[in-house]
C-alpha positions as CSV (number, residue, x, y, z in Angstrom):
1,X,0.0,0.0,0.0
2,X,1.2,3.6,-0.8
3,X,2.3,5.3,2.3
4,X,1.0,8.7,1.5
5,X,0.5,10.0,5.0
6,X,4.1,8.9,5.9
7,X,5.3,11.7,3.7
8,X,3.0,14.4,4.8
9,X,5.6,16.9,5.9
10,X,7.1,16.6,2.4
11,X,3.7,17.6,0.9
12,X,3.4,20.4,3.4
13,X,6.8,21.7,2.4
14,X,6.0,21.5,-1.2
15,X,3.0,23.6,-0.8
16,X,4.9,26.2,1.1
17,X,7.4,26.4,-1.7
18,X,4.6,27.1,-4.1
19,X,2.7,29.5,-2.0
20,X,5.4,31.6,-0.1
21,X,7.0,33.3,-3.2
22,X,3.5,34.5,-4.4
23,X,2.7,35.8,-0.9
24,X,6.1,37.7,-0.9
25,X,5.0,39.2,-4.3
26,X,1.5,39.9,-3.0
27,X,2.9,41.7,0.1
28,X,5.2,43.9,-2.0
29,X,3.0,44.9,-4.9
30,X,-0.5,43.8,-3.9
31,X,-3.1,42.3,-6.3
32,X,-3.5,43.7,-9.8
33,X,-7.2,44.7,-9.5
34,X,-9.1,45.4,-12.6
35,X,-11.6,48.2,-13.1
36,X,-14.4,45.9,-11.7
37,X,-13.0,46.5,-8.2
38,X,-11.2,49.8,-8.5
39,X,-13.1,51.6,-11.1
40,X,-12.1,52.7,-14.6
41,X,-12.7,52.5,-18.3
42,X,-12.1,49.4,-20.5
43,X,-12.1,49.9,-24.2
44,X,-11.6,47.1,-26.9
45,X,-11.0,48.4,-30.3
46,X,-10.3,46.7,-33.6
47,X,-8.0,48.3,-36.2
48,X,-9.6,48.2,-39.6
49,X,-6.2,47.8,-41.4
50,X,-5.8,44.4,-39.8
51,X,-2.7,45.3,-37.8
52,X,-2.8,47.0,-34.4
53,X,0.1,49.2,-33.3
54,X,2.4,48.2,-30.5
55,X,1.0,48.7,-27.0
56,X,4.0,50.8,-26.1
57,X,3.1,53.2,-28.9
58,X,-0.5,53.4,-27.6
59,X,0.7,54.1,-24.1
60,X,2.7,57.0,-25.3
61,X,-0.2,58.4,-27.1
62,X,-2.3,58.2,-23.9
63,X,0.5,60.0,-21.9
64,X,0.6,62.8,-24.5
65,X,-3.1,63.3,-23.9
66,X,-2.5,63.4,-20.1
67,X,-4.0,59.9,-19.4
68,X,-1.8,58.0,-17.1
69,X,-2.0,54.4,-15.6
70,X,-2.9,53.0,-18.9
71,X,-2.6,49.2,-19.4
72,X,-3.0,47.6,-22.8
73,X,-3.4,44.0,-23.7
74,X,-3.3,42.6,-27.3
75,X,-6.0,40.3,-28.7
76,X,-5.0,38.9,-31.9
77,X,-3.1,40.9,-34.6
78,X,-5.7,43.7,-35.0
79,X,-7.4,44.2,-31.4
80,X,-6.2,46.0,-28.4
81,X,-7.8,46.0,-24.9
82,X,-7.1,49.3,-23.2
83,X,-7.7,49.9,-19.4
84,X,-7.5,53.4,-18.1
85,X,-8.9,55.5,-15.2
86,X,-12.6,56.6,-15.7
87,X,-13.0,58.5,-19.0
88,X,-15.7,60.9,-19.9
89,X,-17.4,60.4,-23.4
90,X,-15.7,63.5,-24.7
91,X,-12.3,62.3,-23.6
92,X,-13.1,58.9,-25.2
93,X,-14.0,60.5,-28.5
94,X,-10.8,62.6,-28.5
95,X,-8.8,59.4,-27.8
96,X,-10.4,57.6,-30.9
97,X,-9.7,60.6,-33.0
98,X,-6.1,60.7,-31.8
99,X,-5.7,57.0,-32.7
100,X,-7.0,57.5,-36.2
101,X,-4.6,60.5,-36.8
102,X,-1.5,59.2,-35.1
103,X,-1.6,55.6,-36.6
104,X,-3.3,56.6,-39.9
105,X,-6.0,54.0,-39.3
106,X,-9.6,53.7,-38.3
107,X,-10.9,51.6,-35.4
108,X,-14.1,50.0,-34.5
109,X,-15.3,49.9,-30.9
110,X,-16.0,46.3,-29.8
111,X,-16.5,47.0,-26.1
112,X,-16.7,50.0,-23.9
113,X,-17.3,49.7,-20.2
114,X,-17.0,52.2,-17.3
115,X,-17.1,51.4,-13.7
116,X,-17.1,54.2,-11.0
117,X,-14.9,53.8,-7.9
118,X,-17.9,53.6,-5.6
119,X,-19.3,50.6,-7.5
120,X,-15.8,49.1,-7.5
121,X,-15.7,49.2,-3.7
122,X,-19.0,47.7,-3.4
123,X,-18.0,44.8,-5.7
124,X,-14.8,44.3,-3.5
125,X,-16.9,44.2,-0.3
126,X,-19.4,41.7,-1.8
127,X,-16.7,39.5,-3.0
128,X,-15.1,39.3,0.5
129,X,-18.5,38.5,1.9
130,X,-19.2,35.8,-0.6
131,X,-15.9,33.9,0.2
132,X,-16.4,34.3,3.9
133,X,-20.1,33.0,3.7
134,X,-18.9,30.1,1.5
135,X,-16.3,29.1,4.1
136,X,-18.8,29.3,7.0
137,X,-21.4,27.1,5.1
138,X,-18.7,24.5,4.5
139,X,-17.8,24.2,8.1
140,X,-21.4,24.0,9.2
141,X,-22.2,21.5,6.6
142,X,-19.3,19.2,7.4
143,X,-19.8,19.4,11.2
144,X,-23.5,18.4,10.6
145,X,-22.7,15.6,8.0
146,X,-20.0,14.1,10.3
147,X,-22.0,14.6,13.5
148,X,-21.7,10.8,14.3
149,X,-17.9,10.9,14.2
150,X,-15.7,11.8,17.1
151,X,-14.4,15.3,16.9
152,X,-16.5,16.2,13.9
153,X,-15.5,19.8,13.9
154,X,-11.9,18.8,13.1
155,X,-13.2,17.6,9.7
156,X,-14.7,20.9,9.0
157,X,-11.6,22.9,10.1
158,X,-9.3,20.6,8.1
159,X,-11.6,21.2,5.1
160,X,-11.4,24.9,5.4
161,X,-7.6,24.7,5.9
162,X,-7.3,22.8,2.5
163,X,-9.6,25.4,1.0
164,X,-7.4,28.2,2.3
165,X,-4.4,26.3,0.8
166,X,-6.2,26.4,-2.7
167,X,-7.1,30.1,-2.4
168,X,-3.6,31.1,-1.3
169,X,-2.1,29.2,-4.2
170,X,-4.4,30.9,-6.8
171,X,-3.8,34.3,-5.2
172,X,-0.1,33.6,-5.4
173,X,-0.4,32.7,-9.1
174,X,-2.4,35.8,-9.7
175,X,0.0,38.1,-7.8
176,X,3.1,36.7,-9.8
177,X,1.3,36.8,-13.2
178,X,0.0,40.2,-12.4
179,X,3.5,41.4,-11.7
180,X,5.3,39.8,-14.6
181,X,2.5,39.1,-17.2
182,X,0.0,41.9,-16.8
183,X,-2.8,39.8,-15.4
184,X,-5.7,41.6,-13.6
185,X,-8.1,40.4,-11.0
186,X,-11.7,40.9,-12.3
187,X,-15.1,39.4,-11.8
188,X,-14.2,36.3,-13.9
189,X,-11.4,35.7,-11.4
190,X,-13.8,35.9,-8.6
191,X,-16.1,33.4,-10.3
192,X,-13.2,31.0,-10.8
193,X,-12.2,31.4,-7.1
194,X,-15.7,30.5,-5.8
195,X,-15.8,27.6,-8.3
196,X,-12.5,26.4,-6.8
197,X,-13.7,26.7,-3.3
198,X,-16.7,24.4,-4.2
199,X,-14.6,21.7,-6.0
200,X,-12.0,21.8,-3.2
201,X,-14.6,21.1,-0.5
202,X,-16.3,18.4,-2.7
203,X,-13.1,16.5,-3.1
204,X,-12.2,16.8,0.5
205,X,-15.7,15.5,1.6
206,X,-15.2,12.5,-0.6
207,X,-11.9,11.7,1.2
208,X,-13.4,12.3,4.7
209,X,-16.4,10.3,4.0
210,X,-14.3,7.2,3.1
211,X,-12.4,7.7,6.4
212,X,-15.7,7.9,8.2
213,X,-17.0,4.6,6.5
214,X,-13.7,2.8,7.2
215,X,-13.7,3.9,10.9
216,X,-16.6,1.7,11.4
217,X,-15.2,-1.3,9.7
218,X,-11.5,-1.2,10.8
219,X,-12.0,-0.1,14.4
220,X,-8.7,-1.6,15.7
221,X,-6.4,0.1,13.2
222,X,-4.5,3.1,14.3
223,X,-6.1,6.3,12.8
224,X,-3.1,7.1,10.6
225,X,-3.2,3.7,8.9
226,X,-7.0,3.9,8.5
227,X,-6.7,7.4,6.9
228,X,-4.0,6.2,4.7
229,X,-6.0,3.2,3.5
230,X,-9.0,5.5,2.9
231,X,-6.9,8.0,0.8
232,X,-5.5,5.1,-1.4
233,X,-9.1,3.9,-2.0
234,X,-10.2,7.2,-3.2
235,X,-6.9,8.3,-5.0
236,X,-7.7,6.8,-8.4
237,X,-11.2,8.0,-8.4
238,X,-10.2,11.6,-7.5
239,X,-7.4,12.0,-10.1
240,X,-9.3,10.3,-12.9
241,X,-12.6,12.3,-12.4
242,X,-10.7,15.5,-12.2
243,X,-8.6,14.9,-15.4
244,X,-11.5,13.6,-17.4
245,X,-14.1,16.1,-16.4
246,X,-12.3,19.3,-15.8
247,X,-8.6,19.5,-16.6
248,X,-8.5,18.5,-20.2
249,X,-11.4,20.8,-20.9
250,X,-9.8,23.8,-19.2
251,X,-6.5,23.1,-20.9
252,X,-8.2,23.2,-24.3
253,X,-10.1,26.4,-23.4
254,X,-6.8,27.9,-22.2
255,X,-5.0,27.0,-25.5
256,X,-7.8,27.8,-27.9
257,X,-10.4,29.9,-26.0
258,X,-9.0,33.3,-26.9
259,X,-7.2,35.8,-24.8
260,X,-10.2,37.1,-22.9
261,X,-10.8,33.6,-21.5
262,X,-7.2,32.6,-21.1
263,X,-6.7,33.8,-17.6
264,X,-10.0,32.5,-16.3
265,X,-9.2,29.0,-17.7
266,X,-5.7,29.0,-16.3
267,X,-6.8,30.0,-12.8
268,X,-9.5,27.3,-12.9
269,X,-6.9,24.8,-14.3
270,X,-4.5,25.4,-11.5
271,X,-7.1,25.8,-8.8
272,X,-9.0,22.7,-9.5
273,X,-5.8,20.7,-9.7
274,X,-4.8,22.1,-6.3
275,X,-8.2,21.2,-5.0
276,X,-7.6,17.6,-5.8
277,X,-4.1,17.8,-4.5
278,X,-5.1,19.4,-1.1
279,X,-7.9,16.9,-0.5
280,X,-5.5,14.1,-0.6
281,X,-2.2,15.6,0.5
282,X,-3.2,18.5,2.8
283,X,-6.6,17.9,4.4
284,X,-6.2,14.3,5.4
285,X,-2.7,14.7,6.6
286,X,-3.6,17.8,8.7
287,X,-6.4,15.7,10.2
288,X,-3.9,13.0,11.1
289,X,-1.5,15.6,12.6
290,X,-4.3,16.9,14.7
291,X,-5.4,13.5,15.8
292,X,-1.9,12.4,16.8
293,X,-1.2,16.0,18.3
294,X,2.1,15.9,16.7
295,X,3.0,19.4,17.4
296,X,3.9,18.3,21.0
297,X,6.9,16.4,19.6
298,X,8.0,18.7,16.9
299,X,10.5,20.6,19.0
300,X,11.5,17.5,21.0
301,X,12.5,15.8,17.7
302,X,14.6,18.9,16.9
303,X,16.5,18.7,20.2
304,X,17.0,15.0,19.8
305,X,18.3,15.5,16.2
306,X,20.7,18.2,17.4
307,X,22.0,16.1,20.2
């Protein structure tokens, strides 16, 4: 039998190596919030000549017009997605006129959205409340569902810790990609995050439910052995189901779905994979650590090793 739980501290260390660099980037530069959360104007234009100018040239043009903090993303050879602070209709018309004159081209407006700062703050507040409400419901449901098991609340707390692991991993990815690849946190990202929370909890409950079933069958086994046996039983199901139903589809969407959906698909791809990983290698191992109260011997082991 695979000894998964015997290597639990290796899995904990691997997760830290993935999450900590992103958290450092996050603490230094913060999340790259889109206009959905901070307010601003997004303008998607298509150049009728079939060839868009370089983003740096367009940024210079905006600076010449007195518009700063401009962010530009390419979408194919002939389209640009331009994000700026809130622009009035007159300023937007002047921008389009200047584009035509400076680049000797005409453009077609494909999308124009403006979000005020007040609305952006409300969206941010609602997003935080949605995540908090989801976490609370998860704990309450698991405690109720596992009410017949000793220390049922531990299952709920461990599920939340695994969920936090997945959220931190996704936020780390967003912070790093926002810093180096111009990603932005928008409402699609929030949708992906809530989906990841749901999938992470679902996978964790499957593993915990098998532990609960086996605890009534193998009552004489140590808890760590019983939990490891339960993980091995669900391992193939968890990995195969995730690959067949989600990961391949999201990979195809990331590769061929277009630039507007690429970030969304990649966040889901990483987040759902992390959800499967955390349910097997994080949630159940934390439950074993808690059941064995291993923190009481961590420093003693260190002293023995030093001696």
